[in-house]
C-alpha positions as CSV (number, residue, x, y, z in Angstrom):
1,X,86.8,69.8,114.8
2,X,89.6,68.1,116.6
3,X,89.5,64.3,116.2
4,X,89.6,62.6,119.6
5,X,91.6,59.4,120.1
6,X,89.5,56.4,120.8
7,X,91.2,53.9,123.1
8,X,91.5,50.4,121.7
9,X,92.1,47.1,123.6
10,X,92.8,43.5,122.8
11,X,91.4,40.6,124.8
12,X,93.4,37.3,124.5
13,X,92.2,34.2,126.4
14,X,94.9,31.6,126.5
15,X,95.4,28.3,128.3
16,X,98.6,26.3,127.7
17,X,98.6,27.7,124.1
18,X,101.7,29.6,123.1
19,X,102.5,28.5,119.6
20,X,101.1,31.8,118.2
21,X,100.9,33.9,121.3
22,X,104.0,36.1,121.0
23,X,103.4,36.7,117.3
24,X,99.8,37.7,118.1
25,X,100.8,40.1,120.9
26,X,103.6,41.7,118.9
27,X,101.4,42.2,115.9
28,X,98.8,44.1,117.8
29,X,101.0,45.9,120.3
30,X,101.8,49.1,118.2
31,X,98.2,49.6,117.3
32,X,96.3,49.5,120.6
33,X,96.3,51.1,124.0
34,X,96.0,48.0,126.1
35,X,96.4,44.2,125.7
36,X,95.0,41.9,128.4
37,X,96.1,38.2,128.2
38,X,93.9,36.1,130.5
39,X,94.9,32.7,131.6
40,X,93.2,30.3,134.1
41,X,94.9,28.3,136.8
42,X,93.0,25.3,135.5
43,X,91.0,24.5,132.4
44,X,87.3,25.4,132.3
45,X,86.5,21.7,132.8
46,X,88.9,21.6,135.7
47,X,90.6,18.6,134.2
48,X,94.0,20.1,133.2
49,X,96.4,22.3,135.3
50,X,98.0,25.4,133.9
51,X,101.6,24.5,132.8
52,X,102.9,28.0,133.1
53,X,103.8,28.4,129.4
54,X,101.6,31.4,128.9
55,X,103.3,33.2,131.8
56,X,106.7,32.4,130.4
57,X,105.8,34.0,127.0
58,X,103.9,37.0,128.3
59,X,106.1,38.0,131.3
60,X,109.0,39.4,129.1
61,X,106.5,41.2,127.0
62,X,104.9,42.8,130.0
63,X,108.3,44.1,130.9
64,X,109.1,45.3,127.4
65,X,105.8,47.1,126.7
66,X,103.7,49.2,129.0
67,X,100.4,48.2,127.3
68,X,100.7,44.4,127.7
69,X,99.1,42.9,130.8
70,X,98.6,39.4,132.2
71,X,95.6,38.4,134.3
72,X,95.5,35.1,136.1
73,X,92.5,33.6,137.9
74,X,90.0,30.8,138.3
75,X,87.0,30.8,136.0
76,X,84.5,28.0,135.5
77,X,83.3,29.1,132.0
78,X,84.6,30.8,128.9
79,X,82.1,33.7,129.2
80,X,83.1,34.3,132.9
81,X,86.7,34.6,131.9
82,X,86.0,36.9,128.9
83,X,83.8,39.2,131.1
84,X,86.6,39.4,133.6
85,X,89.0,40.4,130.9
86,X,86.5,43.1,129.7
87,X,86.6,44.5,133.2
88,X,90.3,45.0,132.9
89,X,89.8,46.7,129.6
90,X,87.1,49.1,130.8
91,X,89.0,52.2,129.7
92,X,88.9,51.0,126.1
93,X,86.0,52.1,123.9
94,X,86.6,49.2,121.5
95,X,88.2,45.8,122.1
96,X,89.5,43.2,119.7
97,X,88.5,39.7,120.7
98,X,91.5,37.6,119.7
99,X,92.3,34.1,120.8
100,X,95.8,32.8,121.2
101,X,95.8,31.1,117.7
102,X,94.4,34.1,115.7
103,X,96.6,36.5,113.8
104,X,95.9,39.7,111.9
105,X,98.1,41.6,109.5
106,X,98.9,45.2,110.4
107,X,97.0,46.3,107.3
108,X,93.9,44.5,108.5
109,X,94.2,46.0,112.0
110,X,94.5,49.5,110.6
111,X,91.7,49.2,108.1
112,X,89.3,47.6,110.6
113,X,89.9,50.4,113.2
114,X,89.3,53.1,110.6
115,X,86.2,51.3,109.3
116,X,84.6,50.9,112.8
117,X,85.4,54.4,113.9
118,X,83.5,55.6,110.9
119,X,80.4,53.7,111.9
120,X,79.2,54.9,115.3
121,X,76.2,53.3,116.9
122,X,77.2,49.6,116.7
123,X,78.4,47.5,119.7
124,X,79.2,44.2,118.1
125,X,81.3,43.5,115.1
126,X,81.7,40.1,113.4
127,X,84.3,38.9,110.9
128,X,85.4,36.1,108.6
129,X,88.1,33.5,109.3
130,X,90.7,31.8,107.1
131,X,90.6,28.5,109.1
132,X,93.9,26.7,109.0
133,X,93.9,22.9,109.5
134,X,96.9,20.7,110.2
135,X,99.2,22.4,107.7
136,X,100.1,26.1,107.7
137,X,99.1,26.4,104.1
138,X,95.9,24.3,104.3
139,X,92.7,26.3,104.6
140,X,89.1,25.2,105.1
141,X,87.1,25.7,101.9
142,X,84.5,26.9,101.6
143,X,85.1,29.2,104.5
144,X,83.2,28.0,107.6
145,X,79.8,29.7,107.9
146,X,80.3,30.9,111.5
147,X,81.1,34.6,111.7
148,X,82.8,35.1,115.1
149,X,82.6,38.3,117.2
150,X,86.0,40.0,116.6
151,X,85.4,43.4,118.1
152,X,83.1,44.7,120.9
153,X,82.3,48.1,122.3
154,X,82.9,49.0,125.9
155,X,80.2,47.5,128.3
156,X,79.6,44.3,126.2
157,X,78.8,41.2,128.3
158,X,79.5,37.7,127.0
159,X,76.6,35.3,127.6
160,X,77.9,32.0,126.3
161,X,81.5,31.3,125.3
162,X,82.4,33.9,122.7
163,X,78.8,35.0,122.1
164,X,76.4,37.6,123.5
165,X,72.7,37.4,124.1
166,X,70.8,37.3,120.8
167,X,68.9,40.5,120.2
168,X,68.5,42.7,117.0
169,X,71.1,45.0,118.6
170,X,73.7,42.2,119.1
171,X,73.4,40.5,115.8
172,X,76.5,42.4,114.9
173,X,77.8,44.3,111.9
174,X,79.9,42.1,109.5
175,X,83.2,43.5,108.6
176,X,83.8,43.0,104.8
177,X,86.5,40.6,103.8
178,X,88.1,43.3,101.7
179,X,88.8,45.1,105.0
180,X,90.0,42.2,107.1
181,X,90.0,38.4,107.3
182,X,91.4,36.8,110.4
183,X,94.0,34.0,110.1
184,X,92.7,31.4,112.5
185,X,95.1,28.6,113.1
186,X,92.4,26.5,114.7
187,X,93.9,23.1,114.2
188,X,97.5,23.7,113.7
189,X,100.1,23.3,116.5
190,X,103.8,22.5,116.8
191,X,102.8,19.0,117.9
192,X,99.8,16.8,117.3
193,X,99.4,16.2,121.0
194,X,98.6,19.9,121.5
195,X,95.6,19.5,119.2
196,X,94.3,16.8,121.4
197,X,94.7,18.9,124.5
198,X,92.9,21.8,122.7
199,X,89.8,19.8,122.0
200,X,89.9,18.3,125.5
201,X,89.8,21.7,127.2
202,X,87.7,23.9,124.9
203,X,84.1,24.8,125.7
204,X,82.6,22.3,123.2
205,X,84.5,19.2,124.2
206,X,81.4,17.3,125.2
207,X,79.9,18.0,121.7
208,X,82.6,16.3,119.6
209,X,81.0,13.9,117.2
210,X,82.2,10.3,118.2
211,X,84.2,11.7,121.1
212,X,87.6,13.2,121.5
213,X,89.7,10.1,120.7
214,X,87.7,9.1,117.6
215,X,88.0,12.6,116.1
216,X,91.7,12.9,116.9
217,X,92.7,9.5,115.6
218,X,90.3,9.1,112.6
219,X,89.7,12.7,111.5
220,X,92.6,15.0,112.5
221,X,95.6,12.6,112.2
222,X,94.3,11.1,108.9
223,X,93.5,14.5,107.3
224,X,94.8,15.5,103.9
225,X,93.7,17.7,101.0
226,X,91.1,15.1,99.9
227,X,89.5,14.9,103.4
228,X,85.9,16.0,103.9
229,X,83.7,17.1,106.9
230,X,86.5,17.8,109.4
231,X,84.9,19.9,112.1
232,X,84.9,18.2,115.5
233,X,81.4,19.2,116.5
234,X,79.7,20.2,113.2
235,X,81.6,18.1,110.6
236,X,80.0,19.9,107.6
237,X,81.3,23.3,108.8
238,X,84.8,22.2,107.5
239,X,83.6,20.8,104.2
240,X,87.1,20.3,102.7
241,X,90.6,21.7,102.4
242,X,92.6,23.6,99.8
243,X,96.2,24.9,99.6
244,X,96.3,28.6,100.3
245,X,99.4,30.5,101.4
246,X,99.1,32.9,104.3
247,X,99.8,36.6,104.3
248,X,103.6,37.2,103.9
249,X,103.7,39.6,106.9
250,X,102.1,37.0,109.1
251,X,104.4,34.3,107.9
252,X,107.4,36.6,108.7
253,X,106.1,37.0,112.3
254,X,105.5,33.3,112.7
255,X,109.0,32.4,111.5
256,X,110.5,34.9,113.9
257,X,108.3,34.3,117.0
258,X,107.0,30.7,116.4
259,X,109.9,28.9,114.9
260,X,108.8,25.6,116.5
261,X,106.0,25.4,113.9
262,X,108.6,24.9,111.1
263,X,110.7,22.2,112.7
264,X,110.6,19.0,110.8
């Protein structure tokens, strides 16, 4: 029997976040059929204008690669924007859900594709994060309990933020860590101010314990390896931090495409 080629896509939702964007796109580009970068003209809360940084990074990549695309528009919610991106990826049977601060190694991408294609019948796939916080070699420990949706099958509709309606069918199959573990640079940026902008514009801004300013000033800026309970909305989810170096291939990509992260 001739093995048919299943089309794979990547959905990247980005708003004024470019520290990791080029590295993310270039890492996935050789392994997928289509990448859609989606950026809003304003933040979901309509409180910050698009600064054009995503366009500046993605435009040269659109010209360099025929599978990289940029979609711009106005969306009031995260799920609305994600569903629009899925519309533009309709020809893909499977789509990686990758935010602008998430990186995969080439080995993790390849192993995950092979694993999923060997398991027909599932629509939602969840994974595990190495959550990075403030320093590139600081990782949340133990790993946060949340298992994000990292891959969806064609036709999936997002219901709230990055989630789908909760049913037995959408609970999702968990990808074992031995196959892949996403490097999530959740709270690491080239400047501290970008962290404050992130928490001001993301879907859970109104849920931050103590408010944006309190968390930024008293939790994030003061964080070190002895800090505890660091998550902005569910403090215990980031119980503590340990030193843990990232994958050498990802580090190589970051040094090449995100040099601003390493400026003193």
